[in-house]
N, C-alpha and C positions, 0 to 999 in steps of 0.2 A: 339655489339661485347661481348661474351660470354665465360667466361672462367673457366674453374674447375680445381682446387688442391687437389691433393690428400695427405692422411697423411701416418704417419711411423705406425699408430698404438700405439703409444705410448701417455701416458698422457700429460709428461711435452712438450716432445718436440713438438705435437702436438698442444698445446695451445701457444708457443712460435710461431710456424706457421703463424696462425690465426692472431694474432696481429701483427705482423710484415705483413704479406700480407694487411691488412687492412690500418696499417696504410701509406704505400707505393700506396695503390689503391685511398685513401682518396689525399694523394699531388697530384697525376697523374690527376686525375680529380675528382674534389670537388662533382660533382653528382652524382658519381659513386654510387650504390645500390650493397650491398654484403651479404650474410648470409653465418653464420656459423652454422656447424653440426657436432661437434666434438662429436668423439667415431664413426662416418659411416666413410668409405672407403672416400668419399668426404667432405672434411672436410672443406673447403671455395671456395664459386660459387660467381663470380661478374660481372654484367651485366653495361655495359660503351656504349656510345656513340661514343668513339674513338675508330675506328679499330686499331690501333696500341697503345693501353693501355699496354698491356705488354711492351714494348720497355718503354714507359715514367716511368711506375713501374721502372722498370731496372736501367734509368738516376738518379730517385729519389736515389734508392739504392747506386749507384754507388757516389750520390754526399756525400752521408751520411758519409764518410771517414772524410771530412775535417770538421767534429763537435766537437768539443771541449767535449762537452756530452759527446758523443759515446766514444771517446779516454779516458776520465776521467772515466767512467763507466764499461771499458773493460781494466783497467788495472790491474787487478787482474793474477796472473801467471799462466802458462800452463806448466806444464813440457813433456816436445815435443821429449823425448828420446837423444841419443846421435847424433844430427844433426844439421848443422850450419843454421842458418835461414835469410833467405835475406828477404826483403820486399820493397816497393816501396818509394825513400829516403825522397820523400816529406812527407811521414806520417810521420817521424820524427819530424817535425815541431808541430805535434799535441801529439804524445806520449808522456804519465808522466810517461813511463817505463825507460825513459833515466836516470831521477833523482835517481837510483837505483843503489846499489851496483851489485845485482844481475846479470847485464847485463854487458856485454862488450862492450857498445853502441859505437860508433863512431858516430854518428848522419848522418850516410852515409847510413841507412837501413840493417846495419849488425849488428845483435841483440845477437850473443854470441851463445851458446850451454846450452842445458839444459831448464832452467827457461826461459820463455818469455812472456812477455803479451800476453794477447789476442789480442790487438787492433792491433800489426802488423802481427799476424796470420791473422785476420778478413780483412785486406786491402790487405795481399798479395792474400788470396783466392778470393778476391770481383773482382779482377784485372782477373782472368779466366772463370768469368759468362758468359755465349752468350747467355742465355735466362733464363726467370724465370718458364718454366713450365717443368714439369716431368713426368713422366709414373707412372700410378697407381701401377706396378708391381714391385719386387727388387728396395725398397724404403731401406729398410734395407740388410747390409751383414755382417756377422762376419769374412771373409776374403775377403780379396782384391785381384782381379784377374787381370791378364795383361792387360785384354781388359778392365779393370775398373780406366782408368789412369786418367777419369775424377772425380774422388771421392774420398772423404776428410774423414780423422780420424773426427768424430761426439764429438767435447766437448759440455760440460756444466760444467761450472766449472774447479775443476783440475785437472781432469783426464777422459780417454776415458767414454764414456756415453753407459752405458750397457740397453738395453731393453727388456723390458719381461720377468722380471726377470734376473737380471743380473747376471754375475756371478762375484765371487771374484776378484778383479783386484790385482795381485801380485806385480804392479809397472813395468813390464817387460814391453817391447817394441817391441811387435810380431803381428802375424796375427790375435789373438782375439781382436782388438778391433773393435768397431763397426764403419761401414762406410758408408756414403751415398751421396749421388749426391751433388756436389760443392756447388749447389746454396742452397740446406737444410742447409748444416753447416754453410753456412753465415748467412743466415734468423734466424737459431737458435740463432747464436751470436746479431745479430741486434735485434733479441725480447728481448735478455737477456738486451742489452743496455738500452733498453726503457722502457719495463715493468718488469722487475724483481728488488725485492730490494737482493742488494749483501751486505754481509758483512764480514770482514776477520779479525781474532784475530790470536794470537803466533799458535794455534794451529787447529784451525778449519776455514772451510768456510761455510758462509753461504747463501742460496738463496730461497726467496720469492717469489710465482710467485700467483697471483690471476687467477683462472681458472674458464672458465663457467661449466655449469654443462654437462656429457655427454649426448648423444642419448637424445638432445632436439635441434630442430629448431629455431634458432636466427634471428629474418627477421632484415634487414637493419637499420631500425632506433633503435631499442633496442641494436643491435649490436654497431652503432655506438657510442651509448650512454655509452654503457659500456667500451668500446674503450677507452673514452676519462676520465670516471670516472678513471679507472685503471691508467692510465698515470699519473692524476693527483694527484693520492696517491703514485707515485714512486715519482713524482718532491718535493711534500711537505716531503714525509721524505727525501731526498738530502739536500732540503734549510734548515728545522727546527731541525729532528732529527738524525741526520747524528752522531751527536756528541757524542750520546748514544749509549752505545756497546751493541747492541742486544744479545749478547752473556750472557749476564747478567740478561736478561729477562727472565722469564720462556716461554717457548713456548707455553702455554697456555693463556697469557695474551696480545698476540703479536695483534690477531685482535682488543681487547679493547684498545691496544695503535694507532695503526695504523688507525682505524675506527677514532678515533675522530679528526683526522685531517682533517675531509668532513666536510660539511654541510646538513642541511637537503634535501633541492633536488639533490644533489648527493646520498644521503642515500634511497633515493627512488628508484632511477635508481638501485643502488645497491642491495637491496632487490628486485627487481622484478627480476634482474639475476638470483638469487640465486647462486652466486660465492662462491668456495672455496677457502684457502688457502693452496698452497700445499708448504712444509717446505723440505728444501733439505740441507740436513749438510755432508760436505766433510772432513774426518779426515786427514788432511796436514802429523802427523806422517807417518801413515799407508798406506796413499796416495789410499785412498777407501771411497765408501760412509759410514756414519756410520748405517743407517737403509739399510739392505740387499735388500728390497722393493726398496730402491732409494728414498723414500719421505713421509712425514706423511702429512697427508691431515685434515686441519680445518673448519667446517662449518662458514661461519662467518654471517648467516641468522640470529642466536640469539641474536648475539649482534648488529648488524644493526635496527633489528626490535624495540630492546628495546630505542636506541638512537632514533630512528625514531618517537615512542610513544610516548617519552617524551616530542614532540611537541617544546613549548617554553621552557620549562626547560633543553632542551638539552644543549643549550650554559652553564647553570651551570654545568653540569657534564664532558664537553668536558674542560672547566680551569680548572677543580677538576684533570682531568686525565692527562694535560699538566705539569700540576704542579708538581704531583706527578712522573711523568716520567724523567721531566726535574731535580728533587731533589737527582736521582740516583746518581747525582755526587757527591754528600757527601758522603764518605763511611760508615761513621759511623750509617748512616740511611736506607743502602743499603735492609739488611734482613726485617727490619719492612716495609719498601714499597715494596718490591716483595711481601709480607707477605699482604700486604696491596690490591696489584692489584690483587693476586689471589684470595683473599675473593669477591671480586666483581667482577670477571671474572665468579668464579662458583656459585655466587648469581644469576647472570643473567640466565646463563646455567640450572641451577637445580631450577629455582625459588623459591630460598632461602632469606624469608624476615630477618631472625635470621643473617644470613652471614651478609647479607646487613647493618644492624645495626652496627652489630660489624665491618666492616671496616669503617663504618662513625665516628663511636666513637674513634677507632684509628685514623683518621685522624685530629679529632678534638684537641685530645693531641697533636699529630704531628705540628699542625699549629701555636701551641704556640713559637715554639720556626726553624719554616719554615715557608717559605711563600708560603701558600696553599689555592688556593680558597676553600670556603665552599658554600653546595648549599644550597639556601635558604630553609625554612621549607617546602613552597609549594613545591618546587622540588623533595626533600625528601618524600613526600607525596606522590606524583606522582608516584614515584618509587616505592615504598610499596606497591601501588595499582596494577602496571604491574604485580608483581610478588605475589601478592597472589592468 
């Protein structure tokens, strides 16, 4: 059975769609073959021996609402307008939104008004999906017509999502929101829960999504490995780096920090895939994306190549980066630590030996008061050779 899925033409949405479809296809058929074509009309193609593969994928998707992981990662709030929101009461067993004072949750599926966790919205719309296939045309609509009763507002983060040069959203609830078929909205939230790093502080909501290159066909084996590595990065972040406030780190150092969570085999796969890091920020006060384009894009190839070419010395640098990152909890050292991480990032990106030496000297001085792993002389020599 061969199935073809078409994209919306939007980089962020289509990235989440191919990750979600790949995950569900693998769960439905361990021997399934698929390929990614991000940037083309048909973004995802799968080939399975099961004639009912689509139904099996849908069943896996429907089971996902019982996942505490999905519920926890979709705990961020969506402003859904002046609308009473109802969902399946069984979802209340998993939803962590009921712990907040923002909702008037009664534990019976009544989430209240205005601020609602993404998870109940995911569950409620999930129940309306009849299939997982959609037509090539009219995947995005700026207005919701009466004939499109099975379409939903596309949410990514805290505001309705604008595609291809999104307009400034003025926090009004009107027909200018972007609408998509229900299954695309649900798959985007599923992908956001499983393949995106999200973080909320007092006035900013941040999403980081590792995206494959556009206009490049990625076959089954490479696509499967990349999917697994991306999921591993997200899971490692949830387990080990979650306590760190990402808003305290400059955007430039995020690839350096996140990729230090991997091992050499995973970095080999990541480098082969030439992934980018999409960095999306929403301003909670103004209720709109901070970047008019919607996202910033950072190439992770330079960092992953540097780590990979360190070979057995990679572990020295991995431990050092992790110690520097975790030491951010000490307020009196934050400024110095940010400067060191920036020096390391710019040294690798710009092949600047002097900036590397300067960063290592600062780390040596800082290690006298903080517990920070110092690379061996051989590791430092190897790093200098790579940047020369």
